[in-house]
C-alpha positions, -999 to 999 in steps of 0.1 A, spaced: 615 -355 -127 633 -340 -157 616 -312 -177 645 -299 -197 650 -314 -231 676 -342 -231 693 -351 -264 694 -389 -260 716 -408 -284 700 -433 -308 717 -461 -288 702 -449 -256 667 -447 -270 671 -482 -284 683 -495 -250 654 -479 -232 628 -491 -257 642 -527 -255 643 -529 -217 628 -562 -205 594 -554 -191 593 -584 -167 626 -573 -153 614 -538 -148 581 -547 -131 599 -571 -107 624 -544 -98 596 -522 -85 580 -550 -65 552 -559 -90 541 -595 -94 546 -612 -127 529 -645 -138 535 -669 -166 509 -669 -193 518 -695 -219 548 -683 -239 543 -648 -224 541 -631 -191 511 -614 -174 511 -585 -150 492 -597 -119 479 -562 -112 465 -559 -147 457 -593 -160 447 -581 -194 483 -569 -200 506 -595 -216 543 -590 -225 573 -607 -239 607 -591 -237 603 -554 -244 569 -555 -261 534 -555 -245 498 -556 -254 467 -548 -234 438 -570 -246 411 -549 -229 420 -517 -248 442 -528 -277 470 -506 -265 505 -518 -272 541 -507 -275 577 -509 -262 590 -506 -226 591 -468 -230 554 -468 -239 547 -491 -210 560 -467 -184 541 -438 -200 509 -457 -202 508 -474 -168 531 -453 -146 523 -418 -158 559 -410 -170 567 -384 -196 587 -397 -225 620 -383 -212 614 -396 -176 605 -430 -190 638 -432 -209 658 -419 -179 642 -445 -157 648 -474 -181 684 -464 -185 688 -463 -147 697 -426 -149 728 -434 -170 728 -415 -203 752 -394 -223 739 -360 -212 748 -368 -175 784 -368 -184 781 -332 -195 762 -320 -164 784 -303 -139 775 -299 -102 779 -261 -106 752 -261 -132 727 -271 -105 736 -243 -81 718 -215 -98 687 -235 -107 655 -239 -89 639 -273 -90 612 -269 -116 578 -264 -99 558 -255 -130 543 -290 -137 535 -295 -100 518 -262 -90 482 -276 -92 490 -311 -83 482 -327 -50 506 -354 -38 486 -386 -36 503 -410 -12 501 -448 -19 480 -467 7 499 -479 38 506 -516 44 492 -532 75 527 -533 90 563 -521 82 581 -554 83 598 -551 49 607 -514 57 624 -524 90 641 -554 75 656 -534 47 666 -503 67 677 -520 99 691 -554 87 703 -546 52 713 -510 58 723 -514 95 704 -483 107 694 -482 144 658 -494 148 651 -465 172 659 -440 144 635 -458 121 608 -461 148 610 -423 154 604 -414 118 576 -440 114 559 -426 144 562 -391 130 545 -405 98 574 -394 77 582 -429 64 560 -460 59 558 -492 38 533 -490 10 507 -517 7 509 -528 -30 547 -528 -37 562 -527 -2 583 -497 -12 594 -472 15 575 -440 12 594 -410 25 574 -378 30 582 -341 29 560 -314 44 559 -276 44 558 -254 74 521 -259 78 524 -296 79 509 -301 44 525 -329 24 543 -314 -6 567 -342 -15 569 -380 -15 594 -404 -28 596 -441 -31 626 -464 -23 625 -501 -31 632 -527 -3 648 -553 -25 686 -550 -22 694 -567 -55 668 -546 -75 673 -509 -68 643 -487 -73 638 -450 -66 611 -426 -78 593 -394 -68 555 -394 -67 537 -373 -92 531 -337 -79 561 -337 -56 579 -304 -51 616 -310 -44 618 -278 -24 600 -297 4 620 -329 3 625 -351 33 635 -332 64 633 -331 102 629 -298 120 646 -294 153 651 -266 179 689 -262 177 706 -239 152 724 -266 133 713 -282 100 728 -314 86 725 -318 48 725 -351 29 718 -363 -6 695 -392 4 673 -400 34 692 -433 41 724 -414 46 706 -391 69 695 -421 90 729 -436 88 746 -404 100 723 -403 131 731 -439 138 769 -433 135 773 -401 154 741 -388 172 727 -417 192 743 -405 224 729 -370 219 694 -355 220 695 -359 182 658 -350 177 668 -314 185 690 -311 153 677 -302 119 682 -326 90 674 -325 53 679 -350 24 680 -332 -9 672 -361 -32 702 -350 -53 724 -319 -54 703 -288 -53 714 -257 -34 680 -240 -38 664 -267 -17 688 -257 11 681 -220 5 643 -227 8 649 -245 41 669 -217 55 643 -191 44 615 -211 61 635 -219 93 656 -188 102 667 -203 135 694 -222 117 729 -206 119 752 -236 114 753 -259 84 771 -292 81 773 -304 45 774 -343 45 771 -351 8 786 -382 -8 823 -389 -15 816 -404 -49 843 -399 -75 830 -402 -111 857 -419 -132 840 -408 -164 838 -371 -155 868 -373 -133 849 -352 -107 837 -359 -71 802 -345 -76 792 -346 -39 823 -329 -26 824 -303 -54 789 -294 -46 797 -292 -9 826 -267 -16 804 -245 -37 776 -245 -12 801 -234 15 813 -206 -8 778 -194 -15 765 -195 21 795 -189 43 789 -151 43 757 -156 63 762 -190 79 789 -211 96 793 -238 71 815 -269 75 819 -300 54 819 -335 69 831 -360 42 824 -398 45 856 -420 44 838 -442 19 813 -434 -9 785 -424 14 775 -425 51 755 -457 47 786 -475 33 805 -462 64 778 -475 87 777 -510 71 815 -512 71 817 -502 108 789 -527 117 807 -555 100 839 -547 119 821 -546 152 806 -580 145 839 -597 137 
């Protein structure tokens, strides 16, 4: 999560503080119950809230939606505001993809933290329904990664947990992705080190690079099902971070070819296609030592391409 100071505007701070708590909890899969004129959090029945304000009867703690995320979800102030704004704040309009290229994902707050994975659900029904039915990904792809214990459905909120490991097989990263199509949710688990984000290590010399793990799965479904795709290398950056790629290449020197498959998402505010600008700069940086090509999705991302193609095939 963010460690650099972000100068939020007063309007943004107001919007974050006044986010409806019931709406937020339901968006992350939490159960909310009526309690008179208020609502009650099923997981913490002493916590009552109405609109953006909450009160915990057992401790006397109270506050706004920002305080709520800090108190019960362990967020810093900045990360709570970013989350409640759905990542859309003024400073993002002044952040250029090239600013990310020279930066390491900040490890300082994570050095002494162990990644604690949420408990597994008894099955992966919601995971399969979301990834295979809603996202149209081939079930064999999902089954493979489930069997490799790199993705699973968590017990309490039915989010998808996607896991990243280092060369020794130690879990160093874990992210959460919601399974409700109408209520997007995404979060990294405390202690995660983005340098070890979601990846698959193969035996070939080719690495495919994506922004998100769903696009990684979509790409395999679209293009690699007729190949021995398990032999390829894949990585999902969880954003646009060239140093994550550099770390992968340092750890796995058998890679000689890189296919950059980042999003084709034009930002009308910035008037920049962040994913493709990033791809071009990565190619410029790494092409002296690697054979780098760019594969651009015809739509916003590879999952949109997969969904569109699936619909056409079913007509």
